[in-house]
C-alpha positions, -999 to +999 in steps of 0.1 A: -107+260+421-135+280+404-158+273+434-132+289+457-126+318+434-164+324+434-165+323+471-136+348+473-155+371+449-186+370+470-167+375+502-148+405+488-181+421+478-200+412+510-198+446+525-216+461+494-237+433+481-257+403+492-264+374+470-298+366+454-312+334+437-332+356+413-313+371+384-341+396+378-335+411+413-297+414+409-279+448+406-247+429+397-243+397+377-209+380+375-202+349+354-171+330+367-158+309+338-138+278+330-119+274+297-105+238+300-129+227+274-146+245+245-183+240+255-182+263+286-167+291+265-195+287+240-221+287+267-207+320+282-221+342+255-255+325+253-258+327+291-248+364+291-274+371+264-302+353+284-293+371+316-291+405+299-326+399+284-339+389+318-323+419+336-312+447+313-305+471+342-279+449+359-242+455+358-224+426+342-189+411+347-170+381+335-143+365+356-122+334+356-101+315+330-121+325+299-117+361+311-080+356+313-075+345+277-102+364+259-100+398+278-111+426+256-127+402+231-155+395+256-165+432+255-163+432+218-187+403+215-209+414+244-206+453+247-229+454+277-203+436+298-190+463+322-158+446+335-136+416+330-114+400+357-090+371+349-083+341+372-051+357+385-067+390+395-096+381+418-084+406+445-091+434+420-128+427+418-139+459+436-117+481+415-129+464+383-165+471+392-158+507+402-137+515+371-154+492+345-119+478+340-103+448+323-077+430+345-061+400+330-024+402+341-011+366+344+019+378+364-001+395+391+007+380+425-021+373+449-003+346+470+000+369+500-033+387+496-056+384+527-087+372+509-120+374+529-135+340+532-169+324+531-179+287+528-213+275+520-210+243+541-201+250+577-183+217+581-159+217+551-140+242+530-115+246+502-081+261+508-058+273+480-022+264+485-008+275+451-018+293+419-009+288+383+009+259+365+044+254+350+035+222+332+036+222+293+008+197+287+000+202+250-038+200+254-041+224+283-048+261+283-045+265+321-009+279+321-022+306+297-051+315+319-037+311+355+000+320+349+032+305+363+031+283+394+035+301+427+030+285+462+012+304+489+034+308+520+029+280+546+021+304+575-008+319+555-022+285+547-019+272+583-034+304+597-064+302+574-070+265+583-066+272+621-093+299+617-116+275+598-111+249+626-122+275+652-153+281+631-162+244+633-148+232+599-138+196+602-127+188+566-105+209+543-095+203+507-061+217+496-063+231+461-037+235+434-032+227+398-004+203+409-007+202+447+021+177+452+045+201+436+039+226+464+070+245+476+087+247+442+085+285+440+074+313+463+071+351+455+085+360+489+115+346+510+104+312+524+120+282+540+125+252+518+094+229+520+073+205+500+038+191+499+045+161+522+057+185+549+026+207+544+004+177+549+021+169+582+017+204+594-020+207+585-027+174+602-014+188+635-041+215+636-067+207+663-102+204+650-093+194+615-103+158+613-102+152+575-077+164+548-083+161+511-064+175+482-068+179+445-052+174+421-018+156+425+002+151+394+014+115+388+048+127+379+054+141+415+038+111+433+071+100+449+074+073+476+076+098+505+043+115+494+025+082+490+038+070+523+023+101+540-009+096+521-011+060+532-002+064+569-015+098+580-049+090+596-063+125+589-057+122+552-088+108+535-081+077+515-092+090+481-068+103+455-077+120+422-050+107+398-053+121+363-042+094+337-053+113+305-041+084+283-029+048+287-006+050+257+030+060+262+031+074+227+001+097+235+014+106+270+047+117+253+027+138+227+007+153+256+040+161+275+027+145+307+062+136+319+054+100+330+049+067+314+020+042+316+044+019+336+051+047+362+014+054+365+005+017+370+033+013+396+020+043+416-015+029+415-003-005+426+013+011+457-018+032+464-042+002+461-024-015+490-042+009+513-074-006+526-106+008+511-087+034+491-104+049+461-087+063+429-105+086+405-091+099+373-094+121+341-091+106+306-091+123+272-100+103+241-094+113+206-062+133+213-044+141+180-027+110+166-045+086+189-048+052+170-071+023+179-041+006+194-034+037+216-071+037+227-070+000+235-040+007+258-062+032+277-089+006+281-063-019+294-052+006+321-088+013+331-094-025+334-062-029+354-066+000+379-104-002+381-109+035+390-137+042+414-148+073+393-137+086+360-141+119+343-137+113+306-140+136+276-135+139+239-103+159+232-113+196+230-091+218+208-081+249+229-065+281+217-030+289+227-021+251+230+003+230+209-022+202+204-046+225+186-019+229+158-012+192+155-020+180+120-034+145+129-066+155+145-090+126+152-124+130+136-153+137+161-173+105+153-143+082+160-136+101+192-173+099+203-173+062+196-142+057+217-157+078+246-189+057+245-169+025+247-147+038+275-176+050+295-195+017+290-165-002+303-161+020+333-198+019+341-196-019+346-165-015+367-178+012+390-212-006+395-193-038+406-171-017+430-201-001+445-219-034+450-189-048+468-192-022+494-225-035+507-222-048+542-190-027+549-188+001+575-175+035+566-169+067+586-191+094+570-191+131+575-228+142+575-227+173+554-265+179+551-296+162+564-296+126+550-264+130+531-227+126+538-193+117+523-173+086+532-136+089+538-130+074+504-152+100+487-184+081+481-217+100+486-237+081+513-275+085+518-287+080+553-319+087+573-325+124+578-315+135+612-304+171+619-287+160+651-261+143+630-251+174+610-213+179+611-206+147+628-185+118+616-205+087+621-201+049+614-224+039+586-231+003+575-238+001+537-270-016+528-274-006+491-254+008+462-257+027+429-228+036+407-216+066+427-240+066+456-241+043+486-271+038+509-265+031+546-277+029+582-260+049+610-247+026+637 
């Protein structure tokens, strides 16, 4: 989502600025931020300081989620920052630069704004289908930085994708905090719809050969959605399915809205799809997590055998309920658990990759010598510029943990 926000910012400013890879050359330097975990926020000010030292004459701006929740505090800590633009106010970027303004309104509605668009890769692009989040996950700051959930009107989404198809884009990724809750609320009059309906509509657009989406919420993974995911040939057979914890006690404390049993049942259905891949997010060391709770998480990982896993030690975030919970897990215990979890998954993912040797996958060649399989594995092939943008059959001849090596057939 931050990648797409950055592309929108660049596109909005394209009639006045061009990008440079050298910070010392820049007239304008913008840091687009994330605040899901604490470390990126800490890095913001050190990065600002380094860039200011390298180029004292540039105009500086901070955008994104950290901008949303820190606002004026950013200028207090770094007075040379000229403007601040929150994640819900990207369309105001020109005004912010002109007026040295701070825009952090979480209720601002950009769902019908005609953003200019750029995409670095000519064959694939991200498409926002919703903004904000209504969930109450106790560890998550996102609702406080991206505001309440609003869906983007279907006609705007389809029109954007049709234009991308005309430009030669073959793969699109639908973006939202909880994509499979699409259609819950619009800011303008709109026919009743849902995510499954949207997937069907997008798949009818000529030229679009692959559809991805991120991230679906396990709570909204109903049978109708999973049936469409399984049987629509344009939908890539990869799903990012955030578990967060394998303990029902912790899931309840997190306010995730589902149980371990529900999650496992959904995964059991998904894994009936040939060559499907499931990736996930897991937090260890959440307040109150016992060794027994942690072992339950390991059991789920062993059961599902995720193809890829993004795992983190719980990060205390401002404006969240979990930050105020009294039973915080000490950092050393949390780090030990993370190490154990990641070691377990490393063995699982290595075995999964090795089992793919000898199989044939359809791969979209995104750059010379590199592509992505339908089930989201990076595949290295022989460099051939004539293959760029093509979907080719590749036989897998070797495997690392997340990268496959193959020969084009």
